C-alpha positions as CSV (number, residue, x, y, z in Angstrom):
1,M,131.4,90.2,-35.2
2,A,134.2,91.2,-32.6
3,T,137.6,92.6,-33.8
4,S,140.5,90.0,-33.4
5,P,143.1,91.4,-30.3
6,P,146.3,92.8,-32.4
7,D,148.7,90.4,-30.2
8,L,146.5,87.0,-31.3
9,R,149.5,85.9,-33.3
10,A,152.0,86.6,-31.1
11,L,150.4,84.8,-28.4
12,N,152.4,81.3,-27.0
13,P,150.6,78.3,-28.4
14,A,150.3,77.0,-25.0
15,S,148.2,79.7,-23.8
16,K,146.0,79.5,-26.7
17,E,144.9,76.0,-25.8
18,Y,144.5,77.1,-22.4
19,L,142.5,80.1,-23.0
20,E,140.2,78.1,-25.8
21,A,139.8,75.2,-23.0
22,V,138.7,78.0,-20.7
23,F,135.9,79.3,-22.9
24,E,134.4,76.0,-24.0
25,L,134.1,74.8,-20.3
26,E,132.7,78.3,-19.6
27,E,130.4,77.7,-22.6
28,E,129.2,74.2,-21.3
29,G,128.4,75.4,-17.8
30,Q,131.0,73.8,-16.1
31,R,133.3,74.9,-12.9
32,I,136.8,75.7,-14.5
33,L,139.1,74.2,-12.7
34,Q,142.9,73.4,-13.3
35,A,142.1,69.8,-12.6
36,R,139.5,69.9,-15.7
37,I,141.9,71.7,-17.7
38,G,144.0,69.0,-17.8
39,E,141.6,66.6,-18.1
40,R,140.4,68.3,-21.3
41,L,143.8,69.0,-22.8
42,G,145.5,65.6,-21.6
43,L,148.2,67.3,-19.5
44,A,149.8,66.6,-15.9
45,P,148.7,68.9,-13.1
46,A,152.0,70.5,-13.0
47,T,152.1,71.2,-16.6
48,V,148.8,72.7,-16.4
49,S,149.7,74.8,-13.4
50,E,152.7,76.3,-14.8
51,G,150.6,77.4,-17.7
52,I,147.7,79.2,-15.5
53,K,150.2,80.8,-13.7
54,R,151.6,82.4,-17.2
55,L,147.9,83.2,-18.0
56,V,147.3,85.2,-14.6
57,A,150.7,86.7,-15.1
58,E,149.9,88.0,-19.0
59,G,146.4,89.1,-17.6
60,Y,144.4,87.1,-19.4
61,V,142.9,85.0,-16.6
62,T,142.3,85.7,-12.5
63,I,141.7,83.1,-9.8
64,E,138.6,83.8,-8.1
65,G,136.8,82.1,-5.0
66,A,137.8,78.3,-4.4
67,R,140.6,78.2,-7.1
68,D,138.0,78.9,-9.9
69,I,139.4,80.2,-13.1
70,V,138.0,83.1,-14.6
71,L,139.0,85.1,-17.9
72,T,139.7,88.6,-17.6
73,E,138.1,91.3,-20.7
74,L,140.9,90.5,-23.0
75,G,141.6,87.0,-21.9
76,R,138.0,86.8,-23.2
77,A,138.3,88.6,-26.2
78,I,141.1,86.6,-27.2
79,A,139.5,83.4,-26.5
80,E,136.1,83.8,-28.1
81,T,138.4,84.8,-31.4
82,L,140.1,81.5,-31.2
83,V,137.0,79.8,-30.5
84,R,135.3,81.6,-33.5
85,R,138.2,80.8,-36.0
86,H,138.7,77.3,-35.4
87,R,134.7,76.7,-35.5
88,L,134.8,78.8,-38.7
89,A,137.3,76.7,-40.2
90,E,135.8,73.4,-39.3
91,R,132.7,74.4,-41.2
92,M,134.8,76.0,-44.1
93,L,136.4,72.0,-44.4
94,V,133.5,70.2,-44.3
95,D,131.0,72.5,-46.3
96,I,133.4,73.9,-49.0
97,L,136.3,71.8,-49.2
98,G,134.3,68.2,-48.4
99,I,136.7,67.1,-45.8
100,P,135.0,64.2,-43.5
101,W,133.0,65.2,-40.5
102,H,135.3,62.9,-38.3
103,L,138.9,64.6,-39.9
104,C,137.7,68.4,-39.3
105,H,138.7,69.1,-35.5
106,E,142.2,68.3,-35.7
107,Q,142.9,69.6,-39.0
108,A,141.0,73.3,-38.2
109,E,143.6,73.6,-35.6
110,D,146.2,74.6,-38.5
111,W,143.7,76.6,-40.6
112,E,142.5,78.4,-37.6
113,K,146.2,79.9,-37.1
114,V,146.4,81.8,-40.4
115,M,142.4,82.9,-40.4
116,T,142.0,86.7,-40.7
117,P,138.7,88.9,-39.9
118,E,138.1,88.6,-43.6
119,V,138.2,85.3,-44.0
120,E,136.1,85.2,-40.9
121,Q,133.2,87.4,-42.6
122,S,133.4,85.2,-45.8
123,I,133.3,82.1,-44.3
124,L,130.3,83.3,-42.2
125,D,128.6,85.2,-45.4
126,K,128.7,81.4,-46.8
127,L,127.0,79.7,-43.9
128,E,123.6,78.0,-44.5
129,G,121.3,77.3,-41.2
130,E,122.4,77.7,-37.7
131,P,125.8,79.3,-37.1
132,T,127.1,75.9,-35.6
133,C,130.2,74.1,-36.2
134,P,129.8,70.6,-37.9
135,H,129.7,69.3,-34.3
136,G,126.6,71.7,-33.1
137,N,128.8,73.9,-31.1
138,P,128.1,77.9,-31.4
139,I,129.7,80.1,-33.4
140,P,131.1,82.9,-30.9
141,G,129.7,86.1,-31.9
142,T,126.7,84.6,-34.1
143,K,123.1,84.7,-32.9
144,S,121.3,81.5,-32.9
145,A,117.7,80.4,-33.0
146,I,118.5,77.3,-30.9
147,P,117.2,77.3,-27.4
148,W,120.6,76.3,-25.9
149,S,119.6,76.5,-22.2
150,D,116.9,73.6,-23.1
151,L,119.2,71.0,-24.5
152,K,119.8,68.0,-22.0
153,P,122.6,65.3,-22.2
154,V,121.6,61.9,-23.6
155,S,122.1,60.5,-20.0
156,A,119.2,62.6,-18.6
157,M,116.7,60.8,-21.3
158,G,114.7,57.8,-19.9
159,A,113.6,54.5,-22.0
160,G,110.8,55.8,-24.6
161,Q,112.3,59.6,-24.6
162,S,112.9,61.2,-28.2
163,G,114.8,64.0,-29.5
164,R,116.9,65.8,-31.8
165,L,120.6,65.4,-31.2
166,T,121.7,69.1,-31.6
167,R,125.2,69.5,-29.7
168,L,128.4,67.3,-29.0
169,L,130.6,68.8,-26.5
170,E,134.4,69.7,-26.7
171,D,135.5,66.1,-25.3
172,V,133.9,64.3,-27.9
173,E,135.6,66.6,-30.7
174,L,138.9,65.8,-29.1
175,D,138.8,62.0,-30.0
176,H,138.8,61.1,-33.5
177,D,138.1,57.4,-32.8
178,V,135.0,58.5,-31.0
179,L,133.6,60.9,-33.7
180,E,134.5,58.2,-36.3
181,Y,132.3,56.2,-34.3
182,L,129.1,58.5,-33.8
183,E,129.4,59.2,-37.7
184,L,129.2,55.3,-38.5
185,H,126.3,55.1,-36.8
186,K,124.7,58.4,-37.8
187,L,124.6,59.9,-34.5
188,M,125.5,63.6,-35.9
189,P,123.7,66.8,-35.4
190,Q,120.3,67.1,-36.5
191,C,119.4,63.1,-36.1
192,H,116.5,62.1,-34.5
193,L,117.5,59.7,-31.5
194,T,114.9,57.5,-29.2
195,V,116.0,56.1,-25.9
196,V,115.1,52.0,-26.6
197,D,116.4,50.9,-23.0
198,V,118.5,51.9,-20.0
199,A,121.1,48.9,-18.6
200,P,121.0,48.5,-14.9
201,D,124.6,50.1,-15.3
202,G,123.4,53.2,-17.5
203,T,124.3,52.0,-20.8
204,R,121.6,53.8,-23.3
205,T,120.7,51.6,-26.5
206,L,119.5,54.2,-28.7
207,E,117.3,53.7,-32.1
208,V,118.8,56.4,-34.6
209,D,117.7,56.2,-38.6
210,G,116.2,52.5,-37.8
211,T,119.2,51.0,-36.3
212,T,119.9,50.7,-32.9
213,V,123.6,52.0,-30.6
214,A,124.7,51.2,-27.4
215,L,126.2,54.4,-25.5
216,G,128.3,54.5,-22.5
217,Q,128.1,56.8,-19.5
218,A,130.9,59.2,-20.8
219,L,129.5,59.2,-24.5
220,Q,125.9,60.2,-23.4
221,D,127.3,63.0,-21.0
222,N,128.5,64.9,-23.9
223,L,125.9,64.4,-26.5
224,W,123.0,67.1,-25.6
225,V,119.7,66.8,-27.5
226,L,117.0,69.0,-27.7
227,D,113.8,66.9,-26.4
228,D,111.0,66.7,-28.6
229,A,108.6,68.5,-26.1
230,V,110.6,71.4,-26.4
231,G,111.4,71.4,-30.4
C-alpha cells in the first residue's frame, strides 16, 4: 500500500476535491477536461478554471494537448491516497458501523480527513471479498480479480441480456436520492439483472430479484455490469 504523502493534511480542501475528481475520471476512462470536472463537482466554469490553475502552479497537474488535465507524479500519489481513504472509510461505515448503504458516501468525506496509514491497513485487514467500496469502485493500491475492462454500462445491453451489477460510477455516488432509489430497488453491486425491454426513448426496464425497475439514460450510463457471457 502506498505511503501517504507528508503534506496531505495541509492540502487545500478544494484542491483535494479536484484531485479526487481527476483521479476518478481517469479511472473511469473518461477524458479529463475542466467542463467535466465542473459537472461532477457542481461548480461554475470560472471556479473550476481558478482551481485548476492553482493545481498547475502547485505541481499537481499539467495541461496537455487540447486542454486535457493530467496528474503529475506527486498529484497522482496524493489523489490515490485520498480516493483510497474515502473508499476505505465507506467500507468501515457500512461493514463495521452498519451505516445504511445510501448514506456512506457523504459521511465518508469527514472520516477520510482524519484517517492515517495505520487505520487504512486495519480496515484493509478486515475486508472480506473483493477490495472495493460499497458501490463497487476499486480501492486504489489493492489487487482485484474483477475483470474491470470487461464491464459495460447498462445502456449497452439489449433486451434479453443479463449480467451482474458490479460498479456504480462516482456520479451516482454523489446523488443521495439516486442511491436511495437504487437501494430501494435492490440495484446494488452483486445483484443479478436482466434487460426486459428497451423503449424507443432508450429507457430500459430491468428485472432485479423478481421485480422490475425502469432506468433512464443517465443512470444506465453509470451502472456497469459484468455480462453473464463473461462472468
